[in-house]
N, C-alpha and C positions, 0 to 999 in steps of 0.2 A: 554521741549525743542521742538522749532518749527520743527527741523530736523526730530525728532522721529514722531510728528504729521503728517509730510509730507509722511513719509515712510508708516505710516498706511493708509493714503489716497491713496497711490499708490496701495495698496493691492486690493482696489475695481476695479481697472482697470485690474488686473490681474484675478479677480474673474470673471468679465464680459466676458473677452476673453476665459476663461475656459468653462463657460457656452454656449457662443455662438459657440465655436468649437465643443463641444460635440453634440450640436443639429444639427449643419450643416454637420458634419462628418457623422453622422448616416444618415441624410436625403440624402445626396449626393451619399453615398455607396449603400444604398437601391434602390434608384431611378436609380442609374448609372447601377446596375446589372439588375434591371427589365426592364430598358429602353435601354439596350445594348449602352451604351456610354463609351468608354475608357477614354476620357477626363474627364468626370464627376467623374468616379471612381478614376482617378489620383488626381483630386482636392480633393475628399473625403479623400483619403490616406494622402494627404498633411495636411488636417486639424486634422487627428488623431495624427499626430507628434506635430502639433501646441499645442495640449493639453498638451503633455509632456513638451514642451518648456515653456508654460505658467505657468505650475506647477513649473518649475525650476525657473522662474522669481519670483513667489510667495514665494517660499522657500528663495530665495536671499533676498527679501524685508524683510521677517521675521527675518532672521539672522542679518540683518543690523541694526535691532532695539535693539539688545543687547547692553547694556551700556558698557563703556570702563572697561577693567579689567587689571590685571598685564601684561598679554601678548599683549594687544591690547590698548595701551594708547590713540590712537586716535579713538577708537571705532571700529565697524565692518562694516563701510558704504561700503567698497568695495566688499562685498559679492553680492550685486546687480549687480556690473560690472561682477563679475565672472559668476553669473547666465546668463547674456547676452552672455558670451562666450560660455556657455554650450548650450544654446538655439541655437547658430549658428552651433555648431557641429551636433546637432539633425537635424537641417534643411538641412545641406549638405548631411547627410546620406539619408534622405528622397528624396532630390532632385536626387541623384544617383540611388535610387531605381526606381523612376519614369522614368529616362531616360533609364535605362535597360529594363523595361517593354515596353516602347514605341519602342525601337529598335527592340526588339523581335517581335512586332506586325507589324512593318515595313517590317521586313525580312520575317515573316510568317503571311501575312495578313489575318484578319478574316473579312469577308464581313458581316457587320452589318448596320442597318439603325436605328439609335437612335429614340426614341420617342419625340414628341413635348414638352412632360412634362419635359424632361431633360433640355431643354432650359429655361423653366420657373423657374426650381429650381436653375440653374446657375445664372440667372439674379436676383432672389431673394437673393441668397447667396452674390452676389456683393453688393446689397444695404445694406444688414445687416453688412457685414464687413466693408464697407466704413464708416458707422455710427459708429461702434465700434472704427475704426481708428481715426476718428475725436474727438472722447470722449477722447481716451487714449493719443493722441498727445498733446491735450490741457492740459490735466492732468500732462504729462511728462514735458511740458514746465512750468507749475505752480510750480511743486515740484522739478524741475531740476532733474529727475530721468532717468539714463541711461538705467535701466532695462525696466522701462514703456516706454521709447522711442524706445527701441528695439521691444517691444511688438506691439507698434504703427506701426513701419515699417513693422512688419510681417502682421498686419492687413491689411495694404494698398496693400501689395503685394498680399495677398489673394484676395482682392477685384479686382484688375487687372487680376489675374489669372481666377477668375470666369467669367469676361467679355470676356476674351480670349477663355474660355471654350464654352460660350454660341455662339460665332462666329464659332468655330470649329464644334460644333454639328449642327449649321445651315447648314454649308457647306456639312456635311455628309448627312444630310436629303435631300439636293437638288442633291445628286448623287455623291458627292466627298467624299466618305468615308474615303480615306486616310488622308484627312484633319484632321478629328477628332483624328487620331493617331499622326499625326504631331503636332497638338495642344497640345496633352499631353507631347510630347518631349519639346515643348517651355515651357510648364509649369515647367518641371524639371530644365531647364535652369534659369527661373525666380526665382525659389526656391534657387538655389545655388548662384545666384547673389546676392539676399537679404541677405542671410546667410554670405557671404564674406564681405558685407558692414558692418554688425553687428560685424563680427569678427574683422574687422580692426579698428573700433571705439573702441571696448573693449580693444584691445591690446594697442591702442594708449593711452588710459587712464591709463592701468595698468603699462605701461612703463614710466609714469609720462609725457606723451605729453601734451601740453597745447596751448590754443588759443593765438597766437602771437598778434592778434588784441586787445584782452582784456589786454594783458601785456602793450601794447602801451598806450591804453586809461588810465590805472591805472598810469602809469609814467607820462603822460601829466597832469592828474588831481592832483597828489601829488605835481608836481612841481609848481602848482599854490597856494599851501597853505602857508600862511604867515609864515615866519621864517624857512622854509625849504630851506636851502642853495643849496642843491645838492641832486638829487637822484641817489644813487650809483649803486642799483641793485634792480630789481623786478623779483622774481620768483614765479611760481605757479604750482600746480598740482592737479588734480581731485582726490578727495577721495570719491567714490561713487557719491551721489548727493551733497556733500559738496565740496567747493573749498577752498584750503589752499594756502594763498598768503603770501609770505615773502618779506619784504621790508626794504631796507637798506638806510638811509638818513643821511645827514650831516647837523648839526645845529651849532649855535654859542656855542663854548666851554665853554663860560662864564655863560650859562643858568644854573639855578638849576634844581634839579630832578623833582621838581613839574612842572616848565615850559615844561621841556622836555617830561613829561608824557601827559600834556595838548596836545602837538603836536602829539604824537602817537594816541591819542583819536581822533583828527580831521582826521588823516590819515585812521583810522579805519572806521570812519563814512563815508568818501569820497569813499573808496573801497566799502562799503556795498551799497552805493547809486548807484554804477555801477553795482553790482550784489549782491542781497539781500542774496545769499547763500554762500557768501565768509566769510571766518574766517581768519583775518589778524594778523600776527606777525611782528612787527616793530622793527627794531634794529637802535638805534640812535649811531652816530659817530660824533666826533668833526671835525668841518670844519678847513681846514688848516689855522692856524693864519696868515701866510705870505700873504694869498690872501684874508684874511677876512677884510672887512670894518665894523667897529663897528657902528651898526644902532640902534638908540633908539627904533625903532619899535619892535625889537626883545623882548623887555620887556613890550610892551603894549598889552593888551588883548582886 
């Protein structure tokens, strides 16, 4: 099944994130301590928790690949959404820790002058994470994975954080040491903001929130299908990377089962053209005979 193939492809994005974070976190923490930069150390700490968040995403993707069983007839696809939720909690925790450290350094300032090497490392990290973000975002869009998208947003946030870190360190070297600590504080805020965005998207999906624009597009498209007299209802929900769509339509009550089945296939195909990750369930109802005008086209294919 293509859905499981996509999930396996998503694992590659998680592995790339994990490898990048392990390398960059070690690099930032070592150079941050040796180069006396609070901002770079805060950025490195952020990356250490990103490792945990990426592992959570990887586990979620692996669980999502389990086939349907007696207790999960629709499969385990929502495991990746839960993984995104867990990742957001981890990020909030790290953001708070970074904020606490920054506040302590503002209240009890430590006069340090970061080395130029810390700027180079921060810029290098920004370039690496932006490249990882571009890869994961394209992958998430291709396979429609909420977990990989969350990882991509985290990658983008880390790239921006590293750019801010480089700016803060530069200011500190120029004699404005407090800017380095303030930058660490801003980094904490950015981490929390990104976590909240991921949290909101995960909760929206888990509470069966759905894209209203896609609902409207589906309704408009199904209405144009021959022999569909009325679109009664269109509902949708996100099931991990899979989209479940329920559609109720009215047709000529004199149609036989085979004709009605043909209409459902046309509807399913139309919805899949709008979104290739959609699985559609069509319910056929008879159109009100009082309002129905018998049309020979209902019986022509």
